[in-house]
N, C-alpha and C positions, 0 to 999 in steps of 0.2 A: 925892447918889448913891443909886441904887435898890438895895435888897437884898431878896431873897426868901429867907425862912428856913423850911424845912420841918421838921416834927416829927411824931411819932406812929408811925413805922415800928417794926418789931420782928419777933420770931419768934412765930408763932401756929400752932396746929394746924388742919388742914383743917376747914372748917365754922365756924371762929371769925370774929371781927370785929376790925377796926382802924379807927381814925379818923385820917386825915392832916390836918394843918393847915399852911397856908402864910400867913405874916404878911409883909406888904409894908411896908417903910420907904422913905421918899423919894417924890417925886412922879413920876407918869407922866402925860404929857399925852394925853388922849383914850383912855382904856382902852376897847378894843372887846370884849375877851373875856379870860377866865381859864380855865386848864385844867390838867389833870394828864396827864402822859405817863409811860410806863414803858419801861424797857429791860432785858430779860432777858439773861442771859449768852449771848454770841454772836449776839444778835439786834439788829435795828435798833430805834431808839426809835419808839414808837407812841403815838398818841393813846388815852387811856383815857376821858376825859370833858371836856367844856368847857361853859362857861356864858357867854352874851353879857352885855353891859351891860344889856340889856333883860330878862334872866332866862331866855332860851331855852337849853335844855340839849340836849346831844348826848352819846351814849354809844357806845362801841365795842360791837359785837355780843356779844363774849364776856362783857361785864360788865353788860349790860342786865338789870335786875331785881334785881341784887345790889349795885351801887354807886350812890351818890347824891352829886352835887356840889351845893354850895351856897356862897353868898358873903355876907359881912357888910361892907357898905361902911363902916359906922362904925368897924369894927375893922380895916379893910384886910386882911381875911382871906378865903381861899377854903379850903373843907374838902372832903374826900372820905371819905364813910362807906362802908366796905367790909364787906359781910356775906357769909356763906356762902363764905368764901375757899377757893380751891382751890390745889393745889401749882403749877399753871400760872400763878397770879397772882404767883409769886415774881419779883421784879425790883427795880431801883432806880426809885423814883417821883420824878418831877420836876414841880415847879410851874412854870407859865408864865403870864405876863401879856403881852397883846398891846396895845401902845399905837399911836397913830397914826403914830409915827415908827419904832419898832422894838419888838422883843419882848425880854422878860427871862426869865431862867431861875434857878431855885434850884439849890442844890448837890446835891440829891437825898437821898432817905432810903430805906434798904433795907427791903424787906418780904420776909420769908421764910415760906412756908407749908409746914409739914411734913405728910406723909401719915400 
């Protein structure tokens, strides 16, 4: 059974940094990409950053230059380094793994940025 467990969320002041981690347990056949999404209050879930199995990264425009996604195959982990955080980054952040058959989601971790 596949499980994705996020950690690293919390409360931080504007301008601060947080590092989110997502650890995968269980096997996923043919992982194509891993990513982080977020969902603010009253908003739809949106892509924040993604990284393909080949290492190609994609970022949403609002986080470009501030967030960095990386993965560690040996540790089955994908991380999101978030710098220069803004109040508008406040949201629940979800980890996502895309396999060849289906995608998987973590339970989410709350990030709150105070002004």
